[in-house]
N, C-alpha and C positions, 0 to 999 in steps of 0.2 A: 683385228689389229695384231700385227706380229710382234711378239715380245720375247725377251730372253728370261729364262729362269735364273735363279740365283747362281746356279752352277754354270750357266751359259748355254744350256740345252735349249734349242728353239721350241717354243710352244706351237709354232706354225711356220710355214714357209710360203713363198709366193704361190706355189701350185695349190696348196691346200686352202690358202686365202681366196683363190679364184673360185673355189667350190664348183668346179665344172665349167665355169665361164671361159670364153676364149681369151687367151693372153694377147693383149693389145698394148700399144704404146701408152695410151691413156690409163689403162689399168695399172701398168707398171709404175707410172708416175704417182698414182694414187697410193699404191702399196709402199713405194719408197718413202713417201711422206710420213709413214707410220713406223719406220724402222730406223735404227741408228747403227753406225759401224761399231760393233761391239764384239763380244765373244764369238757370235755365230754368224756374222755377216761381214763381207768386205767388198768395197767398191774399187774397181780398177778402170782407169780411163782407157788403157790399152792403146794409147796413141804412139807409144814408142816400144822399145824392146820389152816384152812381157815374160819371156821364158822363165827366168829365175824367180821373179816375183810371184808368178802364178804357181809354180811348183811349191814354193815356200808356203803360200797361203793354203793350198789344198792339203799339203802335208800337215800343217799346224791344225787345221780344222779336223782332219782325220784322226789326229792324235789327241784331240780334246773331246768335244761333244758334237762334232759335225756342224753343218750350217750351209750358207749360200755364198757363192762368189758371183758378183755382177761385173762382167767384162763389158766395157763401153759406158761406164757410169763414173762420173767424177765424185770426189769426196763430198762435194756440196749437193750430190744427188742429181745433178743435171745430166741429161742423156747426150753423150757425144757420139756413141756408136763406135764400132771398130770394123776394120777390113779383115780381121782374122776370122777364118772360117772354122767349122767343126773339125775338119781333118787336121788342121794345123794345131788346134788345141789338143787333140789326142796325141799327136806327134810330140808336142812339148812335154806332156805329162808322162809319156811312155818311158823316158829316160833309158834309151836303148843301150847306152854304154854301162849302165849299172848292173852288177851281177845280182840275180834274184836269190832269195833264200826262203827256207821253209817257215822261219819264225818272224819274218819282216816283209814289208811291202816296198818295192821300188817303182813298180808300174803304178803311177798315181792315178791312172784311169780306174783302178779297182775301187777305191773309195768313192768315186764319183758315181752316184746311183742313177742320176738322170741329168741330161743337158737339153735345154731347149732355147730357141732364139726368137727374137722379135725384130722384124725389119722396121727401121725408123722412116717415117715420112720426111721428105725434103732433106734427106741426108745422103743422097746418091748411093742408095743400096747398103748403107752401113747398118749394122745390127748390134743389138745387145744380147749377150749370151748369159744365161743363168745356169750355174753349175750347182747341183745339190750334192753335198758331201756327207757321207755317213761313216762313223767309226767302224773299223774292221775288227777291233779287239786285239790286233797285233800292231807293233810300231811301224809307221811309215817314215821313209827317209828321203832326203834330197841329196842327189849326187852333186858334190861341189866341183869346182874347176880343177882342184888337185886330186880328184877321183876319190876323195874321202866322203863317207856318208854322214850326214848331219840330221839330227832329230829336232824338229820344230814343234812348238806348242803355242796355243793362244794365251796371251796375257793381256787382259783388257781388249783393246781394239787392235793389238799388234800381234804379229807372228814372230816369235823370238826363238833363238837357238837355245836348246836346253843344255845347261851345264850338268855335271855329274849328279848333283843333288836333285835337280829338277827331273832328270831322267829316271832316277830311282823312285822319286815321288810319283811320277807319271806311271811307272810300272806297277806300283802298289795300287794306284787308283784303278787302272785298267783291270788288274786281276780281281779286285773287289767287285767291279762291275760285272765281269764275266761270271764270278761265283754267284752273285745275286740273280743274274739273268738265267743261269742254268737251273738254279733252284726254282725260278718261276716256270721255266719251260717244262721241268719235270713235274711240278705240281699241276700245271695246266693239262699236260698229257694224262696224268692220273685222273684228274677230275672228269675228263671226257670218256674214260674207259671203265671207271669203277662200277657204274650202274649195270645191272644185269649179268655180272660175272658169275661163273660157276663157283661152286663152293670151294673146291680145292685151290683154284686160282686166287680167290679172294683171301683165303687163309695163308697161302704160301708165297704168292707173288704179287697179287693185285694191290695190296695196301703197303707196299714197300717203296722207299725212296732211296735207291742205292747211291745216287750222287751225293745227296745230303749225308747219308750214313758214312760214306767214304771220307767226306770232308771233315766230319766229326772225328772219325777214327785217326786220320793223319794229322789232325790239329790245324789244318789250313784255315778252317772257318774262324778259329780264335785268333789267328795271326793277322788275318786280312780284314775282317769285318769290324765295324765300329760297335760300341756298346749299344747304340740305338738299333743297329742292324740285328744284333743278337737278341735284343729284347723283343723286337718285332717278329723275328722268326721263331724263337724258342720260348719266349715268355720268361717268367721268373722261376728259379729253382724252388721246388716244393718238397720239403723233407730230403731224404737221402737218394731217392730214386726217380723223381719225376719233375715235371715242369708245369707251371700254371700260366695259361694264356699263350700267346704266340699263334701264328697261323697254322702250325702243325698239330695243335691240341686235338682238334676233331679227328684227325687221322689216327693219332695214337690211341684215342679213346675207342674208336671203331675197331681197331686191331685188338684191343683188350676185350671188348665185348664179344667179338667173334670167337676168340680163344676160350672165353668163359662159356659161351653157348655150346661149343664143341665138347667141352669137358663135363657138361652137366648130365650126360647119359640119357638124353631124351631120344624119342624116336627120330629116325632120319628125316621124315617129312616135316616134323616140327622144327628140327634144327635148320633145315633148308629155308623154311618160311621165315624163321626168326632172323637168319643171316641176310636174307633178301631185304627185309625191312631195314636192317642196319646199313646195308650197302646203299639203299635208296636214300636214306638220310645222309649218309656220308658223301654220296655223289653230289647232292645239292649243296651241302656245306662246303665241300672242297672247291666247287665252282665259285662260290662266294669268296672263299679264301684266296683263290688264284686271282680274282679280280682285285682284291685288296692288295695283294703283292704287286700286281701290275701298277696300281695307283702309286704305291710306295716307290717303285722304280722310277716312274715318271716324275714324282715329286723330287727325287734325287738326281734328275737329269740323266737317267739311264734308259737307253732304248731297249725294247724288249725283244727285238729280232735282229 
């Protein structure tokens, strides 16, 4: 059953719901019976002019948590089908008159990660198109008739134009998501490479998290993350110089143990063996920590890739 999380992020979509089965009209009807038009899904009959409405919907989903657009489906979930084909959909979303930029998206095909179609029986070749939309992490805009760019977001089951406050609120939300996502990707990469490292690499490079370190140093992490985020990542302050708990605790402890072993003056082979054991433990622990962070992201409606 497809559901929305509290934040509106989809727990599943039609494609994942099919679980490898062929997409058919009957399967689509069954799936639609389980979803509602809410944060992450929208139905469009597409029997009249669809250009602006489709752009607005894709833009809003891309600026929120992603989701699905069903072209050729009425609000009551009945299948009407549409004569609009895939080439026309791409043309509508391309917004050729809009000037592209480095920090925003105007080609709305970019956040559409996948499109597939189902031909309806007894509808003279009409089809239903399903568009999967994923956030890009940068704002998407709709080109208005006056050539101005507008930012849309999802609010309940509607796509609404963001005022100045909503735009700032959206920017902070996206930046928080990017920060947490990058922390996860950095920790995941580290967890896959830490085992079997050479001594020097482990001590000097292997157990570092430069992205997290830089965000701590420039204060970004404290400006953008919630108290819950900080507690989950870093744990609670312990004394004047440390933290207790948090997903990075095992990493910090492993670094401390390696430094201590190297300063004990043991024979080289003894140091190597001891550090290898520390790295093996750290590698397994970091993989578990990365999985925990991935679960935390999903629980907060944040995609991890």
